[in-house]
N, CA and C atoms as an extended XYZ file, in Angstrom:
411
Properties=species:S:1:pos:R:3:atomname:S:1:resname:S:1:resid:I:1 pbc="F F F"
N         3.397      -25.488       50.743 N   UNK     1
C         2.588      -24.341       51.157 CA  UNK     1
C         1.582      -23.903       50.166 C   UNK     1
N         0.258      -23.764       50.632 N   UNK     2
C        -0.786      -23.541       49.941 CA  UNK     2
C        -0.511      -22.003       49.197 C   UNK     2
N        -1.084      -22.162       47.722 N   UNK     3
C        -0.643      -20.797       47.243 CA  UNK     3
C        -1.218      -19.440       47.717 C   UNK     3
N        -2.485      -19.691       48.331 N   UNK     4
C        -3.205      -18.454       48.944 CA  UNK     4
C        -2.060      -17.866       50.042 C   UNK     4
N        -1.592      -19.013       50.943 N   UNK     5
C        -0.695      -18.397       52.272 CA  UNK     5
C         0.607      -17.957       51.571 C   UNK     5
N         1.302      -18.552       50.522 N   UNK     6
C         2.680      -17.961       49.962 CA  UNK     6
C         2.229      -16.458       49.435 C   UNK     6
N         0.892      -16.125       48.758 N   UNK     7
C         0.735      -14.994       48.541 CA  UNK     7
C         0.514      -13.958       49.443 C   UNK     7
N         0.091      -14.292       50.464 N   UNK     8
C        -0.443      -13.587       51.582 CA  UNK     8
C         1.023      -13.016       52.296 C   UNK     8
N         1.936      -14.053       52.486 N   UNK     9
C         3.068      -13.863       53.279 CA  UNK     9
C         4.160      -12.875       52.272 C   UNK     9
N         4.027      -13.301       50.857 N   UNK    10
C         4.687      -12.307       50.250 CA  UNK    10
C         4.320      -10.943       50.071 C   UNK    10
N         3.092      -10.640       50.020 N   UNK    11
C         2.473       -9.119       50.295 CA  UNK    11
C         3.098       -8.660       51.739 C   UNK    11
N         2.814       -9.289       52.536 N   UNK    12
C         3.345       -9.006       54.028 CA  UNK    12
C         4.523       -8.496       54.209 C   UNK    12
N         5.516       -9.308       53.446 N   UNK    13
C         6.776       -9.238       53.450 CA  UNK    13
C         7.231       -7.896       52.806 C   UNK    13
N         6.596       -7.701       51.601 N   UNK    14
C         6.803       -6.626       50.887 CA  UNK    14
C         6.463       -5.325       51.635 C   UNK    14
N         5.357       -5.565       52.401 N   UNK    15
C         4.910       -4.109       53.452 CA  UNK    15
C         6.043       -3.874       54.624 C   UNK    15
N         6.814       -5.169       54.597 N   UNK    16
C         7.672       -4.756       55.917 CA  UNK    16
C         6.968       -5.286       57.211 C   UNK    16
N         6.023       -6.097       57.286 N   UNK    17
C         5.329       -6.674       58.285 CA  UNK    17
C         6.302       -7.836       58.801 C   UNK    17
N         6.462       -7.666       60.082 N   UNK    18
C         7.483       -8.581       60.950 CA  UNK    18
C         6.778       -9.929       61.361 C   UNK    18
N         6.849      -11.187       60.670 N   UNK    19
C         6.365      -12.286       60.945 CA  UNK    19
C         7.182      -13.477       61.586 C   UNK    19
N         6.138      -14.145       62.394 N   UNK    20
C         6.557      -15.258       63.527 CA  UNK    20
C         6.873      -16.266       62.580 C   UNK    20
N         7.925      -17.022       63.152 N   UNK    21
C         8.077      -18.247       62.638 CA  UNK    21
C         7.060      -19.358       62.837 C   UNK    21
N         7.242      -20.426       61.984 N   UNK    22
C         5.748      -21.315       62.124 CA  UNK    22
C         5.657      -21.920       63.353 C   UNK    22
N         4.105      -22.208       63.699 N   UNK    23
C         3.685      -22.942       64.489 CA  UNK    23
C         3.876      -24.360       64.578 C   UNK    23
N         4.376      -25.261       65.274 N   UNK    24
C         4.312      -26.848       65.014 CA  UNK    24
C         3.080      -26.998       65.207 C   UNK    24
N         2.710      -28.176       64.449 N   UNK    25
C         1.338      -28.927       64.548 CA  UNK    25
C         0.811      -29.160       65.746 C   UNK    25
N         2.001      -29.617       66.841 N   UNK    26
C         1.664      -29.990       68.167 CA  UNK    26
C         1.190      -28.841       68.832 C   UNK    26
N         1.908      -27.659       68.465 N   UNK    27
C         1.577      -26.129       69.349 CA  UNK    27
C         0.098      -25.668       69.103 C   UNK    27
N        -0.247      -25.984       67.764 N   UNK    28
C        -1.726      -25.938       67.218 CA  UNK    28
C        -2.832      -26.609       67.937 C   UNK    28
N        -2.430      -28.025       67.924 N   UNK    29
C        -3.038      -28.993       68.715 CA  UNK    29
C        -3.269      -28.687       70.308 C   UNK    29
N        -2.215      -28.249       70.725 N   UNK    30
C        -2.273      -27.759       72.203 CA  UNK    30
C        -3.101      -26.669       72.551 C   UNK    30
N        -2.949      -25.640       71.537 N   UNK    31
C        -4.106      -24.451       71.657 CA  UNK    31
C        -5.518      -24.765       71.609 C   UNK    31
N        -5.705      -25.886       70.641 N   UNK    32
C        -6.986      -26.565       70.526 CA  UNK    32
C        -7.562      -26.913       71.653 C   UNK    32
N        -6.756      -27.901       72.472 N   UNK    33
C        -6.863      -28.496       73.508 CA  UNK    33
C        -7.244      -27.213       74.747 C   UNK    33
N        -6.405      -26.285       74.936 N   UNK    34
C        -6.671      -25.447       76.067 CA  UNK    34
C        -7.879      -24.600       75.981 C   UNK    34
N        -8.099      -24.331       74.512 N   UNK    35
C        -9.586      -23.896       74.078 CA  UNK    35
C       -10.852      -24.427       73.958 C   UNK    35
N       -10.421      -25.758       73.754 N   UNK    36
C       -11.713      -26.811       73.683 CA  UNK    36
C       -12.251      -26.548       72.564 C   UNK    36
N       -11.511      -26.027       71.481 N   UNK    37
C       -12.125      -25.758       70.163 CA  UNK    37
C       -11.279      -26.216       68.915 C   UNK    37
N       -11.657      -26.405       67.910 N   UNK    38
C       -11.130      -27.029       66.762 CA  UNK    38
C       -11.134      -26.110       65.688 C   UNK    38
N        -9.989      -25.601       65.536 N   UNK    39
C        -9.525      -24.520       64.449 CA  UNK    39
C        -9.731      -25.110       62.864 C   UNK    39
N       -10.693      -24.558       61.955 N   UNK    40
C       -10.599      -25.201       60.638 CA  UNK    40
C        -9.387      -25.268       59.830 C   UNK    40
N        -9.213      -26.098       58.931 N   UNK    41
C        -8.032      -26.508       58.060 CA  UNK    41
C        -7.444      -25.297       57.478 C   UNK    41
N        -8.069      -24.015       57.020 N   UNK    42
C        -7.325      -23.180       56.523 CA  UNK    42
C        -6.337      -22.219       57.450 C   UNK    42
N        -7.031      -22.177       58.680 N   UNK    43
C        -6.329      -21.748       59.915 CA  UNK    43
C        -5.214      -22.338       60.157 C   UNK    43
N        -5.288      -23.855       60.315 N   UNK    44
C        -4.231      -24.499       60.787 CA  UNK    44
C        -3.097      -24.409       59.830 C   UNK    44
N        -3.515      -24.582       58.465 N   UNK    45
C        -2.305      -24.423       57.411 CA  UNK    45
C        -1.467      -23.123       57.189 C   UNK    45
N        -2.359      -22.105       57.460 N   UNK    46
C        -1.797      -20.645       57.955 CA  UNK    46
C        -1.012      -20.567       59.159 C   UNK    46
N        -1.302      -21.133       60.167 N   UNK    47
C        -0.159      -20.821       61.276 CA  UNK    47
C         0.681      -22.172       61.253 C   UNK    47
N         0.684      -23.074       60.434 N   UNK    48
C         1.869      -23.919       60.483 CA  UNK    48
C         2.928      -23.297       59.563 C   UNK    48
N         2.525      -21.985       58.908 N   UNK    49
C         3.544      -21.614       58.188 CA  UNK    49
C         4.013      -20.131       58.882 C   UNK    49
N         3.222      -19.180       59.309 N   UNK    50
C         3.398      -18.094       59.997 CA  UNK    50
C         2.659      -18.405       61.560 C   UNK    50
N         3.293      -17.759       62.571 N   UNK    51
C         2.504      -17.945       63.818 CA  UNK    51
C         2.014      -16.519       64.146 C   UNK    51
N         1.339      -15.848       63.316 N   UNK    52
C         0.922      -14.364       63.538 CA  UNK    52
C         2.184      -13.447       63.303 C   UNK    52
N         1.828      -12.399       63.602 N   UNK    53
C         2.891      -11.358       63.743 CA  UNK    53
C         3.623      -10.966       64.819 C   UNK    53
N         5.043      -10.656       64.557 N   UNK    54
C         5.882      -10.426       65.375 CA  UNK    54
C         5.632       -8.924       66.372 C   UNK    54
N         5.560       -9.038       67.669 N   UNK    55
C         5.666       -7.817       68.235 CA  UNK    55
C         4.403       -7.098       67.961 C   UNK    55
N         2.877       -7.811       67.648 N   UNK    56
C         1.880       -7.304       67.368 CA  UNK    56
C         2.028       -6.253       66.138 C   UNK    56
N         3.182       -6.556       65.277 N   UNK    57
C         3.202       -5.475       64.159 CA  UNK    57
C         1.917       -5.681       63.311 C   UNK    57
N         1.383       -4.674       62.487 N   UNK    58
C         0.387       -4.670       61.581 CA  UNK    58
C         0.601       -4.355       60.015 C   UNK    58
N        -0.473       -5.095       59.451 N   UNK    59
C        -0.220       -4.880       58.045 CA  UNK    59
C        -0.646       -3.415       57.458 C   UNK    59
N        -0.889       -2.804       56.212 N   UNK    60
C        -0.894       -1.801       55.934 CA  UNK    60
C        -2.482       -0.990       56.401 C   UNK    60
N        -3.319       -2.198       56.600 N   UNK    61
C        -4.687       -1.356       56.948 CA  UNK    61
C        -4.998       -1.647       58.470 C   UNK    61
N        -3.794       -1.863       59.219 N   UNK    62
C        -3.653       -1.678       60.708 CA  UNK    62
C        -4.380       -2.928       61.082 C   UNK    62
N        -4.296       -4.324       60.731 N   UNK    63
C        -4.858       -5.307       61.401 CA  UNK    63
C        -3.439       -6.156       61.608 C   UNK    63
N        -3.775       -6.863       62.812 N   UNK    64
C        -2.651       -7.590       63.582 CA  UNK    64
C        -3.260       -8.946       63.549 C   UNK    64
N        -2.427      -10.034       63.113 N   UNK    65
C        -2.796      -11.354       63.483 CA  UNK    65
C        -2.030      -11.752       64.579 C   UNK    65
N        -2.675      -12.492       65.628 N   UNK    66
C        -2.101      -12.782       66.846 CA  UNK    66
C        -1.082      -14.159       66.683 C   UNK    66
N        -0.176      -14.183       67.591 N   UNK    67
C         0.510      -15.443       67.569 CA  UNK    67
C        -0.350      -16.469       68.503 C   UNK    67
N        -0.118      -17.524       68.513 N   UNK    68
C        -0.920      -18.472       69.310 CA  UNK    68
C        -0.944      -18.423       70.920 C   UNK    68
N        -0.127      -17.700       71.389 N   UNK    69
C         0.253      -17.401       72.668 CA  UNK    69
C        -0.822      -16.385       73.036 C   UNK    69
N        -0.855      -15.551       72.274 N   UNK    70
C        -1.833      -14.303       72.333 CA  UNK    70
C        -3.162      -14.665       72.401 C   UNK    70
N        -3.647      -15.486       71.343 N   UNK    71
C        -4.988      -16.033       71.282 CA  UNK    71
C        -5.238      -16.725       72.590 C   UNK    71
N        -4.611      -17.523       73.287 N   UNK    72
C        -4.818      -18.037       74.649 CA  UNK    72
C        -4.764      -16.989       75.479 C   UNK    72
N        -4.109      -16.091       75.522 N   UNK    73
C        -4.204      -14.944       76.731 CA  UNK    73
C        -5.215      -14.148       76.478 C   UNK    73
N        -5.783      -13.874       75.038 N   UNK    74
C        -7.026      -12.835       75.170 CA  UNK    74
C        -8.372      -13.837       75.682 C   UNK    74
N        -8.252      -15.143       75.220 N   UNK    75
C        -9.452      -15.869       75.465 CA  UNK    75
C        -9.585      -16.238       76.997 C   UNK    75
N        -8.327      -16.391       77.674 N   UNK    76
C        -8.408      -16.646       79.106 CA  UNK    76
C        -8.731      -15.281       79.921 C   UNK    76
N        -8.384      -14.158       79.280 N   UNK    77
C        -8.969      -12.562       80.097 CA  UNK    77
C       -10.278      -12.285       79.761 C   UNK    77
N       -10.744      -12.921       78.608 N   UNK    78
C       -12.196      -12.625       78.250 CA  UNK    78
C       -13.381      -13.200       78.913 C   UNK    78
N       -14.415      -12.364       79.180 N   UNK    79
C       -15.433      -12.884       79.898 CA  UNK    79
C       -16.463      -13.612       79.081 C   UNK    79
N       -16.161      -13.380       77.985 N   UNK    80
C       -17.214      -14.146       76.790 CA  UNK    80
C       -16.297      -15.205       76.357 C   UNK    80
N       -16.692      -16.683       76.760 N   UNK    81
C       -15.846      -17.657       76.410 CA  UNK    81
C       -16.309      -18.402       74.922 C   UNK    81
N       -17.459      -17.803       74.268 N   UNK    82
C       -17.804      -18.129       72.922 CA  UNK    82
C       -17.154      -17.820       71.687 C   UNK    82
N       -16.401      -16.600       72.024 N   UNK    83
C       -15.564      -15.748       71.259 CA  UNK    83
C       -13.894      -16.299       71.366 C   UNK    83
N       -13.382      -16.684       69.894 N   UNK    84
C       -12.039      -16.872       69.900 CA  UNK    84
C       -11.454      -16.124       68.837 C   UNK    84
N       -10.894      -15.016       69.464 N   UNK    85
C       -10.086      -14.030       68.336 CA  UNK    85
C        -8.726      -14.512       67.960 C   UNK    85
N        -8.375      -14.028       66.854 N   UNK    86
C        -6.967      -14.298       66.337 CA  UNK    86
C        -6.573      -13.107       65.559 C   UNK    86
N        -7.154      -12.008       65.674 N   UNK    87
C        -6.699      -10.760       64.855 CA  UNK    87
C        -7.623       -9.461       65.346 C   UNK    87
N        -6.811       -8.353       65.491 N   UNK    88
C        -7.641       -7.409       65.824 CA  UNK    88
C        -7.387       -6.025       64.870 C   UNK    88
N        -8.056       -5.082       64.844 N   UNK    89
C        -7.841       -3.937       64.125 CA  UNK    89
C        -7.652       -2.609       64.909 C   UNK    89
N        -6.504       -1.891       64.529 N   UNK    90
C        -6.193       -0.724       65.130 CA  UNK    90
C        -6.209       -0.660       66.626 C   UNK    90
N        -5.233       -1.584       66.940 N   UNK    91
C        -4.961       -1.515       68.597 CA  UNK    91
C        -6.168       -2.123       69.336 C   UNK    91
N        -6.903       -3.240       68.722 N   UNK    92
C        -7.794       -3.503       69.307 CA  UNK    92
C        -9.227       -2.876       69.540 C   UNK    92
N        -9.312       -2.227       68.354 N   UNK    93
C       -10.753       -1.366       68.249 CA  UNK    93
C       -11.903       -2.506       68.289 C   UNK    93
N       -11.439       -3.498       67.699 N   UNK    94
C       -12.346       -4.737       67.400 CA  UNK    94
C       -11.615       -5.932       67.070 C   UNK    94
N       -12.093       -7.328       67.344 N   UNK    95
C       -11.435       -8.380       67.143 CA  UNK    95
C       -12.171       -8.825       66.148 C   UNK    95
N       -11.218       -9.867       65.585 N   UNK    96
C       -11.989      -10.729       64.515 CA  UNK    96
C       -11.467      -12.254       64.973 C   UNK    96
N       -12.543      -13.174       64.880 N   UNK    97
C       -12.393      -14.658       65.442 CA  UNK    97
C       -13.471      -15.393       65.088 C   UNK    97
N       -13.417      -16.516       65.680 N   UNK    98
C       -14.431      -17.491       65.716 CA  UNK    98
C       -15.337      -17.447       67.086 C   UNK    98
N       -16.728      -17.962       66.533 N   UNK    99
C       -17.600      -18.192       67.759 CA  UNK    99
C       -18.154      -19.632       67.744 C   UNK    99
N       -17.873      -20.142       68.956 N   UNK   100
C       -18.341      -21.518       69.180 CA  UNK   100
C       -19.518      -22.026       68.536 C   UNK   100
N       -19.563      -22.977       67.904 N   UNK   101
C       -20.837      -23.808       67.285 CA  UNK   101
C       -21.330      -22.941       66.299 C   UNK   101
N       -20.591      -22.045       65.685 N   UNK   102
C       -21.168      -21.400       64.584 CA  UNK   102
C       -20.167      -21.330       63.417 C   UNK   102
N       -20.391      -21.634       62.278 N   UNK   103
C       -19.531      -21.454       61.061 CA  UNK   103
C       -19.040      -20.008       60.887 C   UNK   103
N       -17.932      -19.767       60.447 N   UNK   104
C       -17.587      -18.752       59.945 CA  UNK   104
C       -16.585      -17.677       60.590 C   UNK   104
N       -16.428      -16.639       60.128 N   UNK   105
C       -15.664      -15.412       60.953 CA  UNK   105
C       -16.488      -14.302       61.348 C   UNK   105
N       -16.218      -14.054       62.282 N   UNK   106
C       -16.880      -12.736       63.409 CA  UNK   106
C       -16.060      -11.658       63.605 C   UNK   106
N       -16.602      -10.588       63.709 N   UNK   107
C       -16.268       -9.448       64.494 CA  UNK   107
C       -16.821       -9.111       65.569 C   UNK   107
N       -16.048       -8.414       66.860 N   UNK   108
C       -16.500       -8.600       68.066 CA  UNK   108
C       -16.075       -7.426       68.492 C   UNK   108
N       -17.014       -6.455       69.132 N   UNK   109
C       -16.463       -5.397       69.754 CA  UNK   109
C       -16.767       -5.692       71.310 C   UNK   109
N       -15.622       -5.740       71.983 N   UNK   110
C       -15.593       -6.126       73.554 CA  UNK   110
C       -16.919       -5.858       74.266 C   UNK   110
N       -17.563       -4.698       73.948 N   UNK   111
C       -18.787       -4.404       75.108 CA  UNK   111
C       -20.004       -4.743       74.318 C   UNK   111
N       -19.808       -5.377       73.300 N   UNK   112
C       -21.259       -5.895       72.625 CA  UNK   112
C       -21.094       -7.395       72.672 C   UNK   112
N       -22.296       -7.852       73.116 N   UNK   113
C       -22.496       -9.468       73.252 CA  UNK   113
C       -22.882      -10.140       71.582 C   UNK   113
N       -23.449       -9.413       70.818 N   UNK   114
C       -23.644       -9.866       69.464 CA  UNK   114
C       -22.541       -9.902       68.583 C   UNK   114
N       -22.279      -11.077       67.951 N   UNK   115
C       -21.087      -10.804       67.136 CA  UNK   115
C       -21.615      -10.793       65.410 C   UNK   115
N       -20.827      -10.031       64.694 N   UNK   116
C       -21.207       -9.769       63.298 CA  UNK   116
C       -20.616      -10.684       62.530 C   UNK   116
N       -21.310      -11.692       61.788 N   UNK   117
C       -20.657      -12.406       60.742 CA  UNK   117
C       -20.027      -11.724       59.581 C   UNK   117
N       -19.093      -11.714       59.200 N   UNK   118
C       -18.297      -11.207       58.255 CA  UNK   118
C       -17.621      -11.953       57.112 C   UNK   118
N       -17.249      -13.385       57.251 N   UNK   119
C       -16.793      -14.202       56.046 CA  UNK   119
C       -17.051      -15.636       56.390 C   UNK   119
N       -17.080      -16.620       55.635 N   UNK   120
C       -17.474      -17.687       55.665 CA  UNK   120
C       -16.256      -18.617       56.039 C   UNK   120
N       -14.949      -18.159       55.717 N   UNK   121
C       -13.864      -18.798       56.190 CA  UNK   121
C       -12.597      -17.969       56.569 C   UNK   121
N       -11.582      -18.358       56.930 N   UNK   122
C       -10.338      -17.757       57.579 CA  UNK   122
C        -9.712      -17.315       56.366 C   UNK   122
N        -9.498      -18.000       55.186 N   UNK   123
C        -8.902      -17.440       54.073 CA  UNK   123
C        -9.530      -16.396       53.401 C   UNK   123
N       -11.014      -16.429       53.336 N   UNK   124
C       -11.564      -15.195       52.914 CA  UNK   124
C       -11.461      -13.850       53.870 C   UNK   124
N       -11.474      -14.212       55.277 N   UNK   125
C       -11.217      -12.923       55.909 CA  UNK   125
C       -10.057      -12.576       55.813 C   UNK   125
N        -8.960      -13.163       55.404 N   UNK   126
C        -7.525      -12.705       55.109 CA  UNK   126
C        -7.561      -12.116       53.818 C   UNK   126
N        -8.269      -12.548       52.841 N   UNK   127
C        -8.356      -11.578       51.716 CA  UNK   127
C        -9.295      -10.518       51.684 C   UNK   127
N       -10.268      -10.283       52.758 N   UNK   128
C       -10.768       -9.184       52.901 CA  UNK   128
C       -10.029       -8.276       53.268 C   UNK   128
N        -9.390       -8.631       54.428 N   UNK   129
C        -8.376       -7.633       55.199 CA  UNK   129
C        -7.187       -7.186       54.318 C   UNK   129
N        -6.789       -7.832       53.367 N   UNK   130
C        -5.482       -7.541       52.421 CA  UNK   130
C        -6.067       -6.563       51.400 C   UNK   130
N        -7.333       -7.002       50.820 N   UNK   131
C        -7.756       -6.081       49.781 CA  UNK   131
C        -8.701       -4.870       50.296 C   UNK   131
N        -8.560       -4.815       51.723 N   UNK   132
C        -9.216       -3.532       52.267 CA  UNK   132
C       -10.653       -3.292       51.921 C   UNK   132
N       -11.371       -4.519       52.027 N   UNK   133
C       -12.927       -4.703       51.457 CA  UNK   133
C       -13.585       -3.791       52.705 C   UNK   133
N       -14.393       -3.288       52.312 N   UNK   134
C       -15.438       -2.419       53.151 CA  UNK   134
C       -15.997       -3.180       54.176 C   UNK   134
N       -16.381       -4.337       54.056 N   UNK   135
C       -17.220       -5.234       54.900 CA  UNK   135
C       -16.513       -5.678       56.074 C   UNK   135
N       -14.923       -5.451       56.171 N   UNK   136
C       -14.124       -5.889       57.263 CA  UNK   136
C       -14.360       -4.800       58.357 C   UNK   136
N       -14.892       -3.374       57.767 N   UNK   137
C       -14.809       -2.397       59.045 CA  UNK   137
C       -16.164       -2.297       59.645 C   UNK   137
């Protein structure tokens, strides 16, 4: 397990966040196939250790990391197929995710077409969320 993932899991466990068991690599690949999208390696490494939060639990700053099943459900229900969410803030006030054909991580308000770039990588956005970085809001 990568060091940053181990640190994140330890932090969330100390907060009492309920974490899902790991996703199998084959499950991650199946989601990639369904979405016709390739997740970055840091996302795959993370989800191969925990498959999001159990029962949409949230961490201390009110962010929820979605299990793969919810990533698919959200994508299928969305009218904007360019955005692939994996996390939300305060019961879906806004989502965080990927945008097709663009590098980085983005914030999306469901009613706004433009997505705001907030981080270069999945690892970076997880750190921003856990450190309560102002740029995440």
